[in-house]
Every structure is written in C-alpha cells, then in structure tokens.
C-alpha positions in Angstrom: 8.5 17.2 24.3 5.2 15.6 23.3 5.9 12.7 25.8 6.5 15.1 28.6 3.3 17.0 27.8 1.3 13.7 27.9 2.9 13.0 31.3 1.9 16.3 32.7 -1.7 15.9 31.3 -2.0 12.5 33.1 -2.3 14.4 36.4 -5.6 15.9 35.2 -6.8 13.4 32.4 -7.6 9.6 32.5 -5.5 7.5 30.2 -8.5 7.3 27.8 -8.8 11.1 27.8 -5.0 11.7 27.2 -5.1 9.5 24.2 -7.5 11.9 22.6 -5.1 14.9 22.9 -3.5 15.9 19.6 0.2 15.3 19.5 1.0 18.6 17.7 1.3 21.7 19.8 3.0 25.1 19.9 5.3 26.6 22.4 5.5 30.4 22.9 7.9 31.2 25.8 6.5 29.3 28.9 3.1 28.7 27.3 2.1 25.5 25.5 -0.8 25.8 23.1 -2.7 22.5 22.5 -5.8 21.8 20.5 -8.4 20.2 22.9 -11.1 17.9 21.2 -14.7 18.9 21.8 -15.2 15.7 23.8 -12.9 17.1 26.5 -14.4 20.6 26.6 -15.4 20.0 30.3 -11.6 19.7 31.2 -10.7 23.1 29.7 -9.5 25.6 32.3 
C-alpha cells in the first residue's frame, strides 16, 4: 500500500519531495492519514 501511496503522490510532488514523505500512514475507511514534513507545508491541501 505504501508503494501505491507514493505513486499517487507523484502526481502532485516532485521525486525529491516524495522521498521526504514518511512511509507510515493510517487508513480510516476511504481516508489516508499521512504525516507531512514541515518542508512540504506549502503542498498541504
């Protein structure tokens, strides 16, 4: 699942930015909760 998440994030992040995303995440129903590093705050939505 982590690999699929990184593939989806490639649509909005550069390769360098995607490597900064933590590999741990939680899934609640249809929602994925990921921790976003402060260096990527401008990408949050």
